[in-house]
N, C-alpha and C positions, 0 to 999 in steps of 0.2 A: 659246309666249308667254314672253317673258323675265320673270324675277322678280328684283327687286333686294333685297339684304339689307344693311342697315346695322346694325352692331353697336357699341353703346356700353356699356361696363362700368365701373362706378364702385365702388370698394371703400372703405368707411368704417370707421373705428375704433370700431365699435359691436358690440353683441352679435349682431345679425342682419346678413346679407349683402344688399347692394342692388346690382342691376345693371339695365341697360336695353338692350333689343334692338329694332331697328326693321326691319320688312319692308315691301315694296311689292309689291302684287298688283293686277292689273286687275279691274275689276268683271265681274259675270256669269260668274264661273268656276263650274264644275260642283261640286255637293256632294261632299265627300270629297277635293277637290283639296288638294295639298300646299302649305302656306303656308311652312314652313321647318323645318329641323332644329334645334329649340330646344336639345336636349341638347348637340349639337356646338357650337352658337354660344355657349352659356353655359359650355362646358367641364365639363359634368356627365356623370356616368355614368348608364347606364340604371337600374342597381340603386339609385342614389341617388333617382331619380324615383319608383321603386316603393316603397322603404322610407320615403321622406319623404311618401308619399301626396300627390304633387304634384297640384295642382288649379288651375283658373283662377278668379280672383276678378275680377268686374267690377261696377261700380256700376249699369250699365244692366240693364234687365230682359231685353233680347234678347241672346242669345249667338250670335254668328256663327262663332266659332272654338272648336274643341275640342282637347283634349290627349290624345295617344296615349302613355301611359307606357311601354308595352312597346317602342315604336319610338323614342320621344323626339322626336316630330315634332308640329307643329301642322297641323290639317286644317280645311277649311271644313265647318262644320256645316250651313249652308244657303247658297243663292245670294244674292249681295249685289248690290243695285241702288244704285249710287252716288247717283243722282238722288233716290231715296226716302230714303236714309240721310242725305245732306247736301243740303238743299234750297237753302241760301243761300250756303254757302261753297264756294269753289273747291277748297280743300284738304280732303280727306275722310280721316279716320283713325279706327281703332279703338284704344282704350287699355284695357289690362287688366293684371292682375298674376298671376304664377305663385307660389303659396304652397307651401312645403315645411315639413315638421315633423321634429322629432327630429334635429338642432336646427331651430328655426324660422327659415326664410329666405324671402325673397320677391324677385322680379325683375319689373321693369316691362317691358311689351312694347307696341310701337306698330306697327300694321299700316296702312300707307298704301294707300288705295283709288284707283287711277288710272282715269281715264275712258277709255271707248271710244266710238266714234261709233255709238251705238245709238239716238239720237233725232234726228229730222228737225226743221228749223225749222218752227214752226207759227204761224199767225195766230189771234188770238182769234175773229175774224170771218172768214167766208168772202167776205164782200162788204162794200165800203165805198162809201158814196154821198156825192157832193159836188154842191153847187149853186153854180155859179160864174157870176158876172155876165159878160155879154159885154164889159162895159167893163173887165174886169180887165186891168190893164196887164201888160206883159211883165215878168217877174221876180217876179210874185206867187208867194208860197210857200203851199203847202198841206201841212200836217203829215199824214203817213200813220201808220197804226198799225204799231208795231214787231212784228216776228216774235220768237218766243221759242224758243230752243234750250236744252234742259236740259243738254246737254253743256257741257263747259268746255274752255278752251284752244283748240287747233287745231280741235277738233271742234265748237266753238261757231259761232254765226252769223258769217259773214265778209263777205258782200256781198249787195247788193240789185240786182235788174234790173227795169226797167220797159219794157214793150212794148205798143203801138208808141210811138215817141218823136216823133210829129209835132208835138204841141203842148207836151208836157211832158218834162222831164228830171228825173232823181233827183239829190238832193243829200244826202249822208250826213254827219252831224256826230258826231264821237267825243266823248263826255262823259268827265269826269274819273273817273267810277266804272266806266268800261270799256264802258258801253252806247252804243248808236248811235241817234241821232235821224234819222229819214228824212223828208225833205221833197220834195214834188213842186213843181217850179218851172216856171211858165209861161214858155215861150220864144217862143211865137207867139200873138198875140192870137186870142181866140175870136170866133167869129161865129155867133150863135145861129141866124141865118137860114140858114147853110150846114149847120150840124151842131148840132142841139139837144141831143143826148146822145152822150157819148163813153165808150167802154169800154176800160179799160186793165187789163193783167195785171201785178201786182207779184209778183216771185219772190225769195224769200230763200234764199241758198245758204250752206252751212257749208263748213269746210275739211277735213273728215274723209275717210278712205279706206274705203269708196267715198264719194263726195260725195253729200250728201242735200240736199233743198230742199223749200220749201213755197210755196204761191201764194195770192194773194188778188185777187179781182176788184174793180176800181175803176170805179164808174159815176159819170160827171160829167154833171150837168144844167146846161145853160147858162141863166142867168137874165138877167133884165133888168138894168139898170145899178144897181149898188150899189158905189160906188167907194171907200168908207172901211171899213177893217177895225177890229175892236176892238183896243185896245192896253192891256196890263197896266201898272200903275204901276211895277212892279219885275219885272225878269226872274227874280230869285231871291228867295224869301222864306225866312226862318229863324225857327224857334220851338223851344220846349222843352215837354215834357210829363212829368209824373210818372207812373211806372208804377203800375199798379193804380188809375188814375183811373177814375171811373165812366163808364158809357156816356152819350153825349149831351154830354160835355164838348167845348166849342168850342176847338179847338187854335189855329186861325188863320183870318183872313179875307183873301181875295185880291180885288182890284178891277181891273176893266178898263173902258175907255171907248170909245165909238164916235161919230165926228163926224157920222154920218148922223142923219137924223131919221126919225121915224115908225117904221114896222116895221123898217126897216133898221138902227135903232140899238138895238133890243132885243137884249141880250147873254145868252147862256146859258153857264153854267160846267159843266165836266165833268172827270172824272179819266181820263187816258189811260193810266195804268199797266196793264201787262198781267199783272204778278205778282199772284197771288191774294191773298197775305197783306195787301197794301196795301188792296185794295178790301174785304177782310173786316174790316179794322180801322178804316179811315177812309171818310168820305163827304163830298161837297161839295154845298152847297145850290145848285141850278142857277140860282136867281134872285139870291141874296144873295152867293154866293161864300164862305160860312162852311164851314170844314173842321172836322168834329166826329168823335168816337169812336163807332164802332158795335160794336166788339169789345174783347176784353181785351188790354191791353198789358202785356207782361212784359219787364223789362230783361234778364233772364237769357236770353231767347230772341232778342230783337232790341233792339239798343241805338240804332240809327239808322233813320230812314225818309226816303225821298225820293219826293214825290208830284209827278207831272207833271200840271199843270192846263191846260185848254183853254178859251178864251173865244171864242164864235162868235156872229155876229149873224144876223139873218134872211136877209140876203143871202148867207150862206155864208162870209163873211170871218171869219177866226180869228186868234187870237194865243195863244201858250203861255208858261208860266212854270214854275219849279220851287219847290216848298215842301220845305225840309229841316227835319226834326223830330228833335231829340235827346231821347232818353228818359233821365230822371233816376232813379237807383237809389233804392230804399226798402228798409230792412232788414225784409224780409218773408219771409226764409228762415231757419229754424232750422238750426243745425249738424246734420249727419247723422252718426250714429255707426254705423260698420260694423265688426262683429266679423270679423276675418280668420281668426283661429284662437284656440282657447281650450282650457284643461284644466279638466275638471269636478272632478277629484280630485287632491290633492297630498299627499305624505307629510309628517308633522309634523317629520321630520328633514331636510327639504329645505334646501339651502344658500342662503346669501344671494344675491340678484340672480338667482334662478331665474325664468325667463320663464313667466308664467301665461297671459297673454292678449295677442294682438296686435290693435291697434285702428287703423282708418283714419277720419279726420275730414274732412268736406267741407262747406263753406258756399258756396252758389251766389251769394251777394251779393258785391259788390266793395268795394274800399277798406277803410275801417274796419269796414264791415258784414261783411266776409268774414274778418276776423282772429278766430281762435278760440283760447281758452285752456281747458284741461281739467284737472280735479282730481277726487280721490276723497274720500269722507267721512273724517273724522278718526278717530284712535285705531284705525287699521288697520295691521297689519304689512305693508303693501304700499305701493308708490309707482308713479307714472307717469313713465316716462322717454321723452323724445323721441328718435326715431332719425333721421327725416328730416322734412321739412315735412309736416304733417298725418298723421304716423304715430307711434303711441305703443306702448310695451311696458309692460304691468303686471307688475312684478317684486316678489319678496319683499324686504322692507326690514328685517325682524328675525326672530328665531327664532319658530317656530310651536309651539304646545302644544295638542294635541287635547283634553286634559283641561280646559283653560281655555276653549277655544272649538272646538267640533267642526265648525262651519260658519260661513262668512262670506258675508254679502250685501253685496257691494261695489257701490256706486253710483258710476258714472262720469258726471260732469256736465261738459258742454262749453257754453260761452257765447261769443257774439261781442261785438264792441266797438261795435255799433251803438247808436243812441238811438231808442227804448228797446232795451236789450240783449235778445236772444233766446237761449234755452238749451234744451238737450235732455239727457236722461240715459238711462242704461241700467243695469239691475241685474244683476250677475253673481253667481251662486250657486256657491260653491267649498266642496267637502267636504274636510275634513282627515282623511286616513287614519291609522289608529292604528299606533303603534310600542310594543313592550313596554318601556316605560321607567318603570313604576311597580310596586313590590312590593306584595303584599297587606298590608293593615294591619288588625290586630285592633281590635275595638271597645274593648277594655280592655287595659291593660298586663299584667295578670295576672287569673286567675280563681280563685274559691274557691267550692266547692259542698259541700253536705251530703247525706249519704245515711244512712238508718237501717239498722243492721245486720240480718242475716238477710234481706236482699233476695233477690228471685228473680233468677237469672242472666239477662242480657239486658235488665235494666231500664234505661230511659233516665234518666241522671242530670241532664244539662243540655246546653246547646248552646253551642259557641264559634262566633263569627262574625267573618269577615274580609272586607274589601271591597277591591277593586282598581279604581283609577281608570281603568284602561285599558278597552278595548271588545272585545266579542265574545270570541274565543278567548283573547285576552290577559287578559281579566278573569274567565275561568272559574277559580274557586278550588277546589283539592282539598286535603283535610286529611289529614295523615299523622302517625301516632303515632311520635315519635322513640324510638329504642332506648335504654332505661335499665333499671335494676333497682331493685326494692324489697325490701330485706332479702335480697339475693342471688337474687331471683326476677325474671324479666323482667316488665316492667310490662305487656306485652301479655297476660299471664295474669290481670291485674286488670281492665283496661278495654280497650275498643276504640273507635275513632273512625270514624264514617261518612265516607267520602271525599268524598261530595257535599254532605251537609247539615251536617257538623260536629257531629252528635249523638254524645255520649259515652255509651256503654253499659257497664254493669257485666258483666264476663265471669263472675265468680264471686259467690258469696254471701259478704259480708264479716262478720267477727266482731270486734266492738269489743274483746273481751278479748285478741285476738291482734294487731290492728293498729288504731291510733286515727286515723292520718292518713298520707297519702303524697302525693307530688307527682311530676309528670311534665311533659314538654314536647310541645306539639302544633305541627307545622309546617304553615303554609298556603303552598301553591305554586300559581302560576298556570299557564296552559296556553300561555304564549308560548314563543318559541324564540330564545335560550335562556330557560328558565324562571327566574323570580325568586321568592323565598320570604322568609318571616319566621316567627318562632316566638314562642310565649307559654308561660308557666308556669301550670300548672293544679294547684291543690291540692284534694284530696278529703279531707273530714273525716267520719269515721264517727261517727254518733250512736248512743248506747247504747240498747238495748232491754231490757226486763225479761224476759230469756230464761233466767236462771239462778235456781233456787230457793236459799234459804239452805242452808248446809251446817253441820251441828252438829259442833263440834270436841270439846266436852265437855258432858256425860259421853259417853264412847265406848260405842256400842251394840255389844255382843258377842253372837254367836249362841249360844254354848254355856255360857258362864259367867254368873254373876249378880253384879252390882255393886250395892251399896246404900250409901246415906249414913246415918250413925248420928246420931241426935239424942237427947241425954240427956233424961230426964224432968224434969230440973231446969231445962231451957232456959226463958229468959224470953221475953217478947214481943219480936219483932224479931231473934230468934236466926237467924244466917246458916247455913242448912242446906248449901247448895251454890250454885253459879253456872253457869247454862247459857251456854256460849260458842258463838257461831255467827258465820259470815262469809258475805258475798254477793259473788261476783266481779264483779257489775255495779258501776256507778258512779253517783254522784249520788244522787238520791232513790230510785233503784232499789236502792241498797245500804243504805238506812236500815232498820234492823230493829226490830221491836217484839215483845215476849214476852208471851204470855197463857197462863193456866192453863186448859186445855181440859177435863180430867177429873181428879178427885182422889178418893181414898178418903174424905177428910174435907176439904171445901172450907173449913170454918171454921177449920182449923188452919194452912193455908199460903197464901201469896200469892207472886206472881212480879212482880219489878220490870219495868215496861213498857219501859224503855229499857236497863237493864243486865242483865236476866235473872237477877237474884239471887232465890233462893228463901228466904224468911224466914217465921218463925212469926208469926202475927197474934194469938195468945193464949197463955196459959200452958199447957204440956203437963201433962196429968193422968194419973192411973193408969188411967182408963177408956179412954184412947186406945189404939187397936190398935197392936200392934208393927209389923205390916206395913202400910206406907203406899205406895200407888202413885200417882204424879203423871204426867199427860200434859201436856207444855208444847208449845204451838204457836208457832213462830217465823215471822213474816210480814214481807215487805219492803214498801216504800212505792210499788212500781211500779203501773202500770195496764195490765192487771189485776195484782193482787198475787199473789205466789207464796209458798208456805209450806212448812215442814218441821216434823215432830213428833218429839219425843224423850220416852222414858219414863224417869222417875226413880224408883228404888226407895229408899224411906226407912225405916229401922228405928228405931223409938222404943224405946230401951233404954239401960240404964246400963252393961251389960257385954257383951263380945263373945260369951261362951258362950250367953247368952240369945238373942242374935241367931242363932247357929248352930242352936240347937234349934228356933227358930221358922221358919227358912228352909230346913231340910233337906227338908221335904215340899212345898216350893214347886214346883209342877208347871209345865211349859211349856204354852204354848197348844196346843190341839188341832191347829190348822193346822200348827204347826211339827212336831209328832209325825207327822202324816200325811206331810208332805214327806220327813222322815227315813226313814220306812219305805219310801217309794217308791224313794228313792235306794239304799237297802241291797239291795232286791230286784233293782234294775237292775244293780248292781255284781256281785251273785252270778251273774246270768245271763251277763254278759259274761265273767267269769272261767271259768265252766264251758265256754262255747263255745270260748274260746281253748285251754283244756286239751285238750279233745277234738280240736281241729284239730291241735295240736302232736303229740298221740299218733298220729294217723293219718299225719302227715307222717313221723314217725320210723320207724314200722313200714314205710311205703312205701320209705323210703331203705334200710332194712336188707334188705328183700326184693330191692331192685334190686342192691345190692352182692353179695348172695349169688348171684344169677343171673349176675352178671358174673364172679364168681370161678370158676364152673364152666367158663368158656370157656378159662381158662388151662391146663387139663390137656392141651390139644392142642398146646402149644408144645413144640418139639423142641430148640431151641438157646438157651443163655443168652448174654447179652451181658456180657462182663467188662470193666469200665472200669479206668482207671488213676487212682489217687489220688495227689495230690502229697504230698510229705513234710510233716511237722508238722501234718497234719490227723488228729489222734489221736482215738480213741473216748473219749467222756466217760462212758460207762456201765461200761466195764471188763470186760465179759463178753460171751460170744457169739462167733459166727464172724465177723460183720461188725464192723469197728472204727470206722465213721464214721457219724455221725448229723448231719443238717442240717435246720434249720428256716428257713422264710421266711414273710413276710407279704405278702399281696396288698392293695394300697390302691387304691380306685377313687373317681372322682367320680360324682355321682348322675345326671348327664345327658350328660356329654361322651363317655362310654364309652371314655375313655382309661385305661389301666391302668399302674400302676407297681408294681414288685416291690421289696420290701425284704427282704434276706436277713439272718436273725439270725446271731448269732455262736455257734460251737461252744464246747465247754469249753476248747479250746486257743487261743481267740481267732483261729483261722484260719477263713476262709470260702471255700468253693468256690462260685463263681458258676455257676449252671446255665443251660444253653441250652435253649429250648423244643423245639428240634429233636433234642436228645439222646435216646438210647435208654434206656428204663426198662421197668418192669413194665407189663403191660396195664392194670391197674386204676389205677395212679398216673398213667399218661399220660391216661387218659380223665378222671380227676378234674381234672387240670390244664387240659384243654381247655375245661372249663366255666368256668374262671376266666381263663386266660391267653390262650387262642387267640381273642382278639377280632380283628376285621379291622384295627384300627389300633393294636393293642397294641404299646407301645414296648419290651416286655421282650425284649431281645436281648443276647447276650454277645459281646464282642469276642474274637477268637481269642487263645489264649495265645501267649506268646513261644516262639520256636523252641528256646530252651535248656531246655525242660521235660524233666526226666529223672527216672526212678525210681532210688532207691538199692537196694543189695542187700538191705537189711533190711526193705524194704517188702513188705507182703503184700496182694495184690489180693483183692477179694471177688467173689462170683459175681453180685452185683446190678448193675444199671445205675447211671448217675450220679444218678438220682433216688432217694435213700435214703428210708427211712420217716421221716416227720416229721409234726409237727402243722401244721395250716393255720389262720391267723387272717385273717379278712376284715374289714376296717375300711372303712366308707363315710364319705366326706368330702363336705362340701357342694360346690356347683358351683365356687365361687371359692376353695375351700380348697386347701391345699398338700399335694401327695402326700408321703407319708412316704418317706424314703430312709434308707439305712444311713449309717454313719459314713464317714469318709474312707477307711478301709481296705477298705470293701466297695463302692466305686463300681464301676460297670459297666466291665468290661474292664480293671480295675486290680487290684493285689494282688501279693503275693510269690510269683509262679509259679516253681517250680524248673525245672531243666534236664530235658528229656525223656530217657527211658531209651534205652539203646542197643538194638540189635536182639537181642543175646545176652541182655540183661536181660529183654526182653519174652518171649522163649521160656522162660527159666527161670521167670518169674512165672506164665506160662500153665500150665506143667506142674505147678507146685506147687498151683495152684488146682484143677486137675483131680483130683489125688490127694486133696485135702481134700474135695472133693465126693463122691468115691467112699467115703471113710470115713464121712462124715456120712450117706450113704444107707443104709449097713449098719445103722445104729442105729435107723432109722425102722421103724415098723410098715407093714403093707400100706396103700398109698394115702395116707400122710401123710408130711410132712416137718417135723421139729421144728427150730425156730429159736429163737434167744435171745428172752427175754421183753422185751428192750428194743426190739424192732422193733414199731413201731405204725404201721399195722396189720400183722398176719401173714396168711399165706394158707395154704390147704390144697389139696393136689394129689391127685387120684385116680390119676394116673399120673406117675411121675417118670422123665423120659428119662435115658439114660445119658450124662452129661456128659463121660465120658472118651472117648466115640467122636468127638465133633465139638465143638471149641471155637472160637468166632469172636472175632476181634480187632475191637474197635469202630473204625470208620473205615477198615478194611483189607479187602482181598479174600482174605487168608490164612486158612486153616482148619487147626486142630490136630486130629489124630485119633490114636486108640490103635492103629491098624493100622500094623504095622512097615513095610509097603511104602509107606505114604503119608507116614510121618513125615519121611523124608529129603526128599522133594519139597516137603513143606509147609514144612520149616525153611528150605530154600533160597529158597523163594518169600517167606517172611516176612522174611528178611534183606535182600531186595532192595526190599521195600516200605517206603516212608517213612510216618511217622505223619501223617495229614491233620489239618486244623484241626477244631475241635469243630462247625463248621457243616455237616459232611458229612451226606449223606442218611441218614435214619433206618433203623435195622436192625430186623429182626423183633423184636416185643416179647415178652420172656419173661414167664412167669406171675409174679404178685405174691403175696407171703406173706400168709397170713390174719392177721386181727387177734386179739390177745388181749383178754380182757375189760377189762383195765386200759387198754389202748390204745383200745378202743372207747369207753370213757367219756370219755377225754381228747379224742378226735376229735369225739365228738358235741357236747361243750361248745363247742369252737372253731367248728364248723360253724354252731351256733346264733348265735354272734356274727356 
């Protein structure tokens, strides 16, 4: 089946797009049949239909067409019967709109429903009877009932056929409205005597394919003579009726007359219309010919009516006429407001002319009654704009502010121009969504609060409050303490602020005497994005509390000595003895002091000034008054509760100082004081005794340990003979060894880092020692306890390569660690380690040139000879050395140093064997002197200590 598509698109210079598309489809198409490709015809993409949520909007309750967004086509939702859809009109069409959102657009679509030949012509009656007088003349007309064909056009009723045609022929008249009147014309006179009853078949035929028809039987009864037929006064009657007229209203009256007399002149009126709506709306009085209303008449459904009336007499003669009724419109329909699309929520920062709602207005009345004007309530930031006829857009007209109005109830009112005017309205509820455009605002421009000192930490001081005019998350306020300092201390160590409630808590206990007030800033920040904030200054004032007792400045209370004020016996009344001076560090009334006399040897002799603390006599001093007078003065402040302090004042009533001394020499202290003194003396004695015994045990243990260590040295076989630089002379002037060196070890108490400070010798020349150098066994072990820390920095840089011995230098048998005293000084963690002067820096100093190989051999031989001579003067098991060596050592066995002599840092060995001397000399001449960091040599024994050196060493070790 062919389908016609008519496309009309109109573009208007408005915010929304308007277009019109027309389709033509036959009726009775199956459900789901394709109507048209709407996306292609409108030039839209499928994704636009989907994203715009395309939908069909129709004013009718029945929807015959549906939209398939995914395919972009229009489909039949249900089968369409053109005759049921359009009962009175030849042209049948469906009108609807397609609505799209984001942006809002709509298109008008018209679907024409074409007719098919699905209805046969039908007669209202299957049989029609006529009574015709036999005297009926030729050419007499008899009106037949018309057939009805619901189809239109070529499918409508086209022709009538009458069979047989012996007496009658058909005559068809075409009316102006397109209908056909069928008349049966007598062409041959009737003869009742020949044929009393005649049966004819009337057939109605349409023009469709295939052709369809309907039949009606006509039965004619031939009557006796009645030769005059009724005649209407007019062939056509015209009248008007107002719609909504009540039932029973007489619309018009038709009149017909009959020239016959008697029963042949009695006329009966009837309506011959075959359309149901006419007979349902109108009726005719069969006797009077009055046409009246029997149903509801509506201008919007039918504006014109044509009634076919028939007048017949008893003899069966008839006449017909037409009654044309025009319906007058009444303003009985309110404008209909249809919401095509709307937004329930709009942002408060929406731009001007943003479309909120699309509205369609329809008034079924006509003329002035159908003209509609729409408006909204006043003082609204919105306006209605007309896009096309009966279509409006509700758009924003000014800036929106959610804080001023979070919701709008917009009433759209539409009224027509009829009399009286009818109107209708609809209320649209529009929510304004929030935008974070308001900062939090504190209730005050600044805050000031008071807190009493000595408060408990965590005490709530007061609350700051800020409000945000925004909504929900944008109005959620958090409180932040801004970074600042009070007297160089962060303010966060004084107070804290609850982020949610704004409650300010005291972090510490305040002391009015230390700080009286301070201020800080609190920031209020909302939860928007980006967040907005504001701040306020808060001042905290500390209130004083009576938490300090008075302090007596004079007279000074001493624990051991006795102080007395002297009053001569000749003193008069009011004599100023002394004045008690006291202060209170509190402030205000808490610092107001009053003085009272609590106890006195003689209350009748002295009084104390309540405000000034002056002690005066209140009577004349007599000889009977005791020399020793003891006064107890109490000093109270004015706080609540009050605090007090007492002071004892000794007064001597005498004229001379010797008299006072003699009287006060036997002045005993209080028993309590004496008991305390005895306790402290006994405790001090016990502590001193314990320390003495502990030191004595430690000293004896050290001596025994050193004695046991010295016995190990007897098993040493080879000495280590070092080289000494020139100008490092002996400061003591006697003995075999000419070089003495001192150093100090300085440590921190916790870092375990050690520094060495080397003292100066008598010649102001210093030899910097290396911990890895070779020395006596005892000296090395003593140094390990001080210097051999894991992170000890005591190291020596190697000497220059130009270090040499001169011919006059004499090496000694000891290692580089000469006997010396050791001073250990502990410094605090952050202290500075002691160092030597510039000339004793590590790795620096006036190092001489190293000796030649010949000089080394000569020095080694001379040293061996001196050792041999010194050994001869010793008794068995001992080796005598100079008293300047501290400490000295004792050997049970002295090896023969002339047999083997080692060179420090070298693999060469000197021996007294003639066969070995030559080889040894050659090897020594080829060996270069290594740096002082060479690997350690076997440790020779160390000399025993003399009593003098023991005393000196013991003192330094205690330090």
